[in-house]
Structure formats: structure tokens, C-alpha cells
C-alpha positions in Angstrom: 0.0 0.0 0.0 2.8 2.5 0.9 4.6 1.8 -2.4 1.3 2.2 -4.3 0.7 5.6 -2.6 4.2 6.8 -3.5 3.9 5.7 -7.1 0.3 6.7 -7.8 0.1 9.8 -10.0 -2.8 11.2 -8.0 -1.3 10.8 -4.5 2.1 12.0 -5.6 0.7 15.5 -5.7 -0.5 15.3 -2.1 1.1 17.6 0.5 0.2 17.7 4.2 0.6 20.8 6.4 0.8 19.9 10.0 -1.3 22.5 12.0 -0.9 21.1 15.5 0.5 18.1 17.4 -0.8 17.0 20.7 1.2 14.4 22.5 -1.2 12.0 24.2 1.6 9.8 25.7 5.3 9.1 25.2 4.4 6.9 22.2 1.3 8.5 20.7 0.3 11.9 19.3 -2.7 13.4 17.6 -1.8 15.4 14.5 -4.1 18.0 13.1 -3.4 18.6 9.4 -4.6 20.1 6.2 -4.3 18.1 3.0 -3.5 19.8 -0.3 -3.2 18.5 -3.9 -1.4 20.8 -6.4 -1.7 23.6 -3.8 -5.5 23.2 -3.5 -7.1 22.2 -0.3 -8.7 18.7 -0.6 -10.8 16.5 1.6 -11.7 17.1 5.2 -8.9 18.3 7.5 -8.0 15.4 9.6 -6.9 14.5 12.9 -4.4 11.9 12.2 -2.2 9.9 14.5 1.5 9.4 15.0 3.3 6.7 16.8 6.8 6.6 18.2 8.9 3.6 17.1 12.6 3.3 17.9 12.9 7.0 18.8 11.3 8.0 15.5 7.8 9.5 15.1 5.9 7.9 12.2 2.4 8.4 10.7 0.0 5.7 12.0 -1.3 3.0 9.7 -4.8 4.2 10.2 -3.8 7.7 9.0 -2.0 6.2 6.0 -5.1 4.2 5.2 -7.3 7.3 5.2 -5.1 8.7 2.3 -5.6 5.8 -0.1 -9.0 7.3 -1.3 -7.1 10.1 -3.0 -5.2 7.7 -5.3 -6.3 6.5 -8.6 -5.2 2.9 -8.1 -4.2 2.5 -4.5 -5.4 -0.7 -2.9 -6.0 -0.7 0.9 -3.9 -3.1 2.9 -5.7 -5.7 5.0 -4.7 -3.7 8.1 -7.1 -1.0 7.0 
């Protein structure tokens, strides 16, 4: 799914502006963001989630899953 998101012509134009981050624990955070495609705001603004793994903050699988709908041919992974 991640590879398909990166290669898809529709999702390659997506950009995310992080508007706020609220740490809910040492390992989890809520991320408020605005989603853009070709500099135009698209979709609903989202609260997303981030998780800390090996001292690196990463976007959560659930948040990545929510972005697949913006692709032309991006299948959802079973985890979604």
C-alpha cells in the first residue's frame, strides 16, 4: 500500500501541512493537518495519529489508510 501511494500519479501531488501536534503519551500523538493537492485544499482536514517507534515518530497505519482514497489505483492493505 505504501509503495502504491508513493507511485500513484494522484497521490504523488498530495502535501500535508501539520497544523498542531498534541502528545497523548510518550508513544502516541494526535496530529491535526490540512491536506493539499497541487496547492488546492482537498478532503476534510484530519486529525491523524502518529506513533513513536525506535525513537522515530511515524504516521500511523490508520492515517495512511485514510489517504488511499485520494489515489487512482491504491489498494487498501488488510490492516485498513
